[in-house]
DSSP file (Angstrom, degrees, kcal/mol; ACC not computed):
  #  RESIDUE AA STRUCTURE BP1 BP2  ACC     N-H-->O    O-->H-N    N-H-->O    O-->H-N    TCO  KAPPA ALPHA  PHI   PSI    X-CA   Y-CA   Z-CA
    1    1 A X              0   0    0      0, 0.0     2,-0.0     0, 0.0     5,-0.0   0.000 360.0 360.0 360.0 129.6   19.1   -9.1   58.5
    2    2 A X     >  -     0   0    0      1,-0.1     4,-2.2     4,-0.0     5,-0.2  -0.245 360.0-108.9 -75.7 164.5   17.5   -5.9   59.5
    3    3 A X  H  > S+     0   0    0      1,-0.2     4,-2.8     2,-0.2     5,-0.2   0.932 121.5  51.2 -55.6 -45.7   16.6   -3.0   57.2
    4    4 A X  H  > S+     0   0    0      1,-0.2     4,-2.6     2,-0.2    -1,-0.2   0.907 109.2  49.7 -62.5 -44.1   19.4   -1.0   58.8
    5    5 A X  H  > S+     0   0    0      1,-0.2     4,-1.9     2,-0.2    -1,-0.2   0.879 112.7  47.3 -61.4 -38.5   22.0   -3.8   58.3
    6    6 A X  H  X S+     0   0    0     -4,-2.2     4,-2.3     2,-0.2    -2,-0.2   0.895 111.9  49.9 -73.3 -38.7   20.9   -4.1   54.6
    7    7 A X  H  X S+     0   0    0     -4,-2.8     4,-2.3     1,-0.2    -2,-0.2   0.929 110.8  50.4 -61.9 -44.9   21.1   -0.3   54.1
    8    8 A X  H  X S+     0   0    0     -4,-2.6     4,-2.1     1,-0.2    -1,-0.2   0.894 108.6  51.8 -61.7 -39.6   24.6   -0.3   55.6
    9    9 A X  H  X S+     0   0    0     -4,-1.9     4,-1.8     1,-0.2    -1,-0.2   0.918 109.8  49.5 -65.0 -41.7   25.7   -3.1   53.3
   10   10 A X  H  X S+     0   0    0     -4,-2.3     4,-1.8     1,-0.2    -1,-0.2   0.909 110.3  49.8 -62.0 -39.3   24.5   -1.2   50.3
   11   11 A X  H  X S+     0   0    0     -4,-2.3     4,-3.0     1,-0.2    -1,-0.2   0.865 107.9  54.5 -65.3 -35.2   26.3    2.0   51.4
   12   12 A X  H  < S+     0   0    0     -4,-2.1    -1,-0.2     2,-0.2    -2,-0.2   0.838 108.1  49.8 -66.1 -33.7   29.5   -0.1   51.9
   13   13 A X  H  < S+     0   0    0     -4,-1.8     3,-0.5     1,-0.2    -1,-0.2   0.909 116.4  41.7 -70.4 -39.8   29.2   -1.3   48.3
   14   14 A X  H  < S+     0   0    0     -4,-1.8     2,-0.2     1,-0.2    -2,-0.2   0.874 133.2  20.0 -73.1 -38.7   28.8    2.2   47.0
   15   15 A X    ><  +     0   0    0     -4,-3.0     3,-1.7    -5,-0.1    -1,-0.2  -0.621  69.3 165.9-133.7  72.4   31.4    3.8   49.2
   16   16 A X  T 3  S+     0   0    0     -3,-0.5    -1,-0.1     1,-0.3    -4,-0.1   0.709  74.0  58.2 -68.3 -15.7   33.7    1.1   50.5
   17   17 A X  T 3  S+     0   0    0      2,-0.0     2,-0.4    -5,-0.0    -1,-0.3   0.542 100.1  65.9 -88.5  -4.2   36.4    3.5   51.7
   18   18 A X    <   -     0   0    0     -3,-1.7     2,-0.8    -7,-0.2    -3,-0.1  -0.926  69.1-144.5-118.1 140.6   34.0    5.3   54.1
   19   19 A X        +     0   0    0     -2,-0.4     3,-0.3     1,-0.1    -3,-0.1  -0.919  26.2 169.8 -96.3 106.5   32.3    4.0   57.3
   20   20 A X    >   +     0   0    0     -2,-0.8     3,-0.8     1,-0.2    45,-0.4   0.241  40.2 110.6 -99.4  11.4   29.0    5.8   57.2
   21   21 A X  T 3  S+     0   0    0      1,-0.2    44,-0.3    43,-0.1    45,-0.2   0.843  91.0  24.1 -61.6 -38.4   27.4    3.8   60.0
   22   22 A X  T 3  S+     0   0    0     -3,-0.3     2,-0.3    42,-0.1    -1,-0.2   0.238  92.0 119.7-114.5  13.6   27.3    6.7   62.5
   23   23 A X    <   -     0   0    0     -3,-0.8    42,-0.5     1,-0.1     3,-0.2  -0.602  39.1-171.3 -81.4 139.6   27.4    9.7   60.2
   24   24 A X  S    S+     0   0    0     -2,-0.3    40,-0.1     1,-0.2    -1,-0.1   0.309  77.8  47.8-113.0   7.9   24.5   12.0   60.5
   25   25 A X     >  +     0   0    0      1,-0.1     4,-2.2     2,-0.1     6,-0.4  -0.263  60.4 146.2-139.9  47.6   25.1   14.4   57.5
   26   26 A X  T  4>S+     0   0    0     37,-2.5     5,-1.5    -3,-0.2     6,-1.0   0.873  82.4  30.4 -58.6 -41.1   25.9   12.0   54.6
   27   27 A X  T >45S+     0   0    0     32,-0.2     3,-1.5     3,-0.2    -1,-0.2   0.919 119.5  52.1 -85.8 -48.9   24.3   14.3   52.0
   28   28 A X  T 345S+     0   0    0      1,-0.3    -2,-0.2    31,-0.1    -1,-0.1   0.791 114.5  42.5 -62.2 -28.1   24.9   17.7   53.6
   29   29 A X  T 3<5S-     0   0    0     -4,-2.2    -1,-0.3    34,-0.1    -2,-0.2   0.378 113.8-114.7-100.1   4.4   28.7   17.1   54.1
   30   30 A X  T < 5 +     0   0    0     -3,-1.5    -3,-0.2    -5,-0.2    -4,-0.1   0.732  63.9 146.8  75.7  23.4   29.1   15.5   50.7
   31   31 A X  S   <S+     0   0    0     -5,-1.5     2,-0.4    -6,-0.4    -4,-0.2   0.864  76.7  28.9 -61.6 -34.1   30.1   11.9   51.8
   32   32 A X  S    S-     0   0    0     -6,-1.0    -1,-0.1    -5,-0.0    -2,-0.1  -0.981  84.0-138.5-124.8 144.6   28.3   10.6   48.7
   33   33 A X     >  -     0   0    0     -2,-0.4     4,-2.8     1,-0.1     5,-0.2  -0.254  35.9 -90.5 -88.5 179.5   27.9   12.5   45.4
   34   34 A X  H  > S+     0   0    0      1,-0.2     4,-2.3     2,-0.2     5,-0.2   0.874 126.4  50.7 -62.3 -38.6   24.9   12.7   43.1
   35   35 A X  H  > S+     0   0    0      2,-0.2     4,-1.9     1,-0.2    -1,-0.2   0.925 112.0  48.1 -66.9 -42.8   25.9    9.7   41.1
   36   36 A X  H  > S+     0   0    0      2,-0.2     4,-2.8     1,-0.2    -2,-0.2   0.898 109.3  54.3 -61.8 -40.7   26.4    7.6   44.3
   37   37 A X  H  X S+     0   0    0     -4,-2.8     4,-3.0     1,-0.2    -2,-0.2   0.942 108.5  47.8 -59.3 -45.7   23.0    8.9   45.6
   38   38 A X  H  X S+     0   0    0     -4,-2.3     4,-2.2     1,-0.2    -1,-0.2   0.863 111.4  50.7 -64.5 -34.5   21.3    7.7   42.4
   39   39 A X  H  X S+     0   0    0     -4,-1.9     4,-2.7     2,-0.2    -1,-0.2   0.907 110.6  50.5 -69.1 -39.9   23.1    4.3   42.7
   40   40 A X  H  X S+     0   0    0     -4,-2.8     4,-3.0     2,-0.2     5,-0.3   0.954 111.2  47.9 -58.7 -50.5   21.9    4.1   46.4
   41   41 A X  H  X S+     0   0    0     -4,-3.0     4,-2.6     1,-0.2    -2,-0.2   0.908 113.2  47.8 -58.4 -43.1   18.3    4.9   45.3
   42   42 A X  H  X S+     0   0    0     -4,-2.2     4,-2.4     2,-0.2    -1,-0.2   0.929 113.9  46.8 -64.0 -46.2   18.5    2.2   42.6
   43   43 A X  H  X S+     0   0    0     -4,-2.7     4,-3.0     2,-0.2     5,-0.2   0.916 112.7  48.9 -62.0 -46.3   19.9   -0.3   44.9
   44   44 A X  H  X S+     0   0    0     -4,-3.0     4,-2.5     2,-0.2     6,-0.4   0.922 111.3  50.5 -58.6 -47.3   17.4    0.4   47.6
   45   45 A X  H  X>S+     0   0    0     -4,-2.6     4,-1.1    -5,-0.3     5,-0.8   0.916 115.6  42.3 -58.9 -43.3   14.5    0.1   45.1
   46   46 A X  H  <5S+     0   0    0     -4,-2.4    -2,-0.2    -5,-0.2    -1,-0.2   0.946 116.1  46.4 -70.6 -46.7   15.7   -3.2   43.8
   47   47 A X  H  <5S+     0   0    0     -4,-3.0    -2,-0.2     1,-0.2    -1,-0.2   0.868 125.7  28.8 -64.3 -38.7   16.6   -4.7   47.2
   48   48 A X  H  <5S-     0   0    0     -4,-2.5    -1,-0.2    -5,-0.2    -2,-0.2   0.438 100.7-122.5-107.2  -0.4   13.4   -3.7   49.0
   49   49 A X  T  <5 +     0   0    0     -4,-1.1     2,-0.3    -5,-0.2    -3,-0.2   0.891  67.1 130.7  62.1  39.8   10.9   -3.6   46.1
   50   50 A X      < -     0   0    0     -5,-0.8     2,-0.6    -6,-0.4    -1,-0.2  -0.784  56.8-127.3-122.0 164.7   10.0    0.0   46.7
   51   51 A X        -     0   0    0     -2,-0.3     2,-0.8    24,-0.2   -10,-0.0  -0.956  15.6-156.8-114.1 116.8    9.7    3.1   44.6
   52   52 A X        -     0   0    0     -2,-0.6     2,-0.1   -11,-0.2    -7,-0.1  -0.826  19.2-159.0 -92.9 111.5   11.6    6.1   45.8
   53   53 A X    >>  -     0   0    0     -2,-0.8     3,-1.3     1,-0.1     4,-0.7  -0.375  32.9 -99.9 -90.5 170.3    9.8    9.1   44.4
   54   54 A X  G >4 S+     0   0    0      1,-0.3     3,-0.6     2,-0.2    -1,-0.1   0.793 121.3  62.7 -57.7 -29.7   11.2   12.6   43.8
   55   55 A X  G 34 S+     0   0    0      1,-0.2    -1,-0.3     3,-0.0    -3,-0.0   0.814 102.0  50.4 -66.8 -28.1    9.4   13.8   47.0
   56   56 A X  G <4 S+     0   0    0     -3,-1.3     2,-2.6     1,-0.2    -1,-0.2   0.665  84.8  94.8 -81.5 -16.8   11.5   11.3   49.1
   57   57 A X    <<  +     0   0    0     -4,-0.7     2,-0.3    -3,-0.6    -1,-0.2  -0.385  57.5 122.9 -81.3  67.3   14.8   12.6   47.5
   58   58 A X  S >> S-     0   0    0     -2,-2.6     3,-1.7     1,-0.1     4,-0.6  -0.949  73.8-114.4-126.4 150.8   15.5   15.1   50.3
   59   59 A X  H >> S+     0   0    0     -2,-0.3     3,-1.6     1,-0.3     4,-0.8   0.834 111.5  64.6 -53.0 -38.3   18.6   15.3   52.5
   60   60 A X  H 34 S+     0   0    0      1,-0.3     3,-0.3     2,-0.2    -1,-0.3   0.804 102.1  49.1 -56.6 -31.7   16.7   14.4   55.6
   61   61 A X  H <4 S+     0   0    0     -3,-1.7    -1,-0.3    -5,-0.2    10,-0.2   0.596 121.1  34.5 -79.8 -12.5   15.9   11.0   54.2
   62   62 A X  H << S+     0   0    0     -3,-1.6    -2,-0.2    -4,-0.6    -1,-0.2   0.250  86.6  95.2-128.8  11.6   19.5   10.3   53.2
   63   63 A X  S  < S+     0   0    0     -4,-0.8   -37,-2.5    -3,-0.3     2,-0.3   0.653  94.1  15.7 -83.0 -12.8   21.7   12.0   55.9
   64   64 A X  S  > S-     0   0    0    -39,-0.2     4,-2.5    -4,-0.2     5,-0.2  -0.981  74.7-112.1-153.7 161.4   22.1    8.9   58.1
   65   65 A X  H  > S+     0   0    0    -42,-0.5     4,-2.7   -45,-0.4     5,-0.2   0.917 120.2  52.1 -62.4 -39.4   21.7    5.0   57.9
   66   66 A X  H  > S+     0   0    0    -45,-0.2     4,-2.3     2,-0.2    -1,-0.2   0.903 108.9  48.2 -66.7 -39.0   18.8    5.4   60.4
   67   67 A X  H  > S+     0   0    0      2,-0.2     4,-2.3     1,-0.2    -1,-0.2   0.931 113.5  47.4 -66.8 -42.8   17.1    8.0   58.3
   68   68 A X  H  X S+     0   0    0     -4,-2.5     4,-2.7     1,-0.2    -2,-0.2   0.938 112.8  49.6 -62.6 -45.9   17.4    5.9   55.1
   69   69 A X  H  X S+     0   0    0     -4,-2.7     4,-2.7     1,-0.2    -1,-0.2   0.897 110.6  50.4 -61.8 -40.9   16.2    2.8   57.0
   70   70 A X  H  X S+     0   0    0     -4,-2.3     4,-2.2    -5,-0.2    -1,-0.2   0.916 111.3  48.0 -63.2 -42.6   13.2    4.7   58.3
   71   71 A X  H  X S+     0   0    0     -4,-2.3     4,-2.3   -10,-0.2    -2,-0.2   0.934 112.7  48.1 -61.4 -49.0   12.3    5.9   54.9
   72   72 A X  H  X S+     0   0    0     -4,-2.7     4,-2.1     1,-0.2    -2,-0.2   0.928 110.6  51.2 -59.3 -46.4   12.6    2.4   53.4
   73   73 A X  H  X S+     0   0    0     -4,-2.7     4,-1.1     1,-0.2    -1,-0.2   0.908 110.6  49.2 -58.4 -43.4   10.5    0.9   56.2
   74   74 A X  H  X S+     0   0    0     -4,-2.2     4,-0.7     1,-0.2    -1,-0.2   0.874 111.9  48.6 -64.0 -37.4    7.8    3.5   55.6
   75   75 A X  H  < S+     0   0    0     -4,-2.3     3,-0.4     1,-0.2    -1,-0.2   0.826 105.6  58.1 -72.9 -29.7    7.8    2.8   51.8
   76   76 A X  H  < S+     0   0    0     -4,-2.1    -1,-0.2     1,-0.2    -2,-0.2   0.803 101.9  55.5 -69.9 -25.1    7.6   -0.9   52.3
   77   77 A X  H  <        0   0    0     -4,-1.1    -1,-0.2     1,-0.2    -2,-0.2   0.729 360.0 360.0 -78.2 -21.8    4.3   -0.5   54.3
   78   78 A X     <        0   0    0     -4,-0.7    -1,-0.2    -3,-0.4    -2,-0.1   0.496 360.0 360.0 -70.6 360.0    2.6    1.3   51.4
C-alpha cells in the first residue's frame, strides 16, 4: 500500500461521509475541523512513525491527499 493510499484510508476513517481524494483545499474550505486535523496528525504519526511538528501544521501540507503524502514521505526520510 502506498503512502497516498494509507493517507486516504486514514482520512476516510476520520471523515467517512466525505470523499476527499481529489479535494485540493481540505483545510481552506473547512472539510475537516481542528479536532479532525489533530486526529489526522495523531494517526499519521502513529501509522508512519513520524513526528509532525508545529512547523508542518500549515494548510499547504494538509490541503490535499497528495500534499499530506508528500509531507509524510519527507518526514519518513529524516
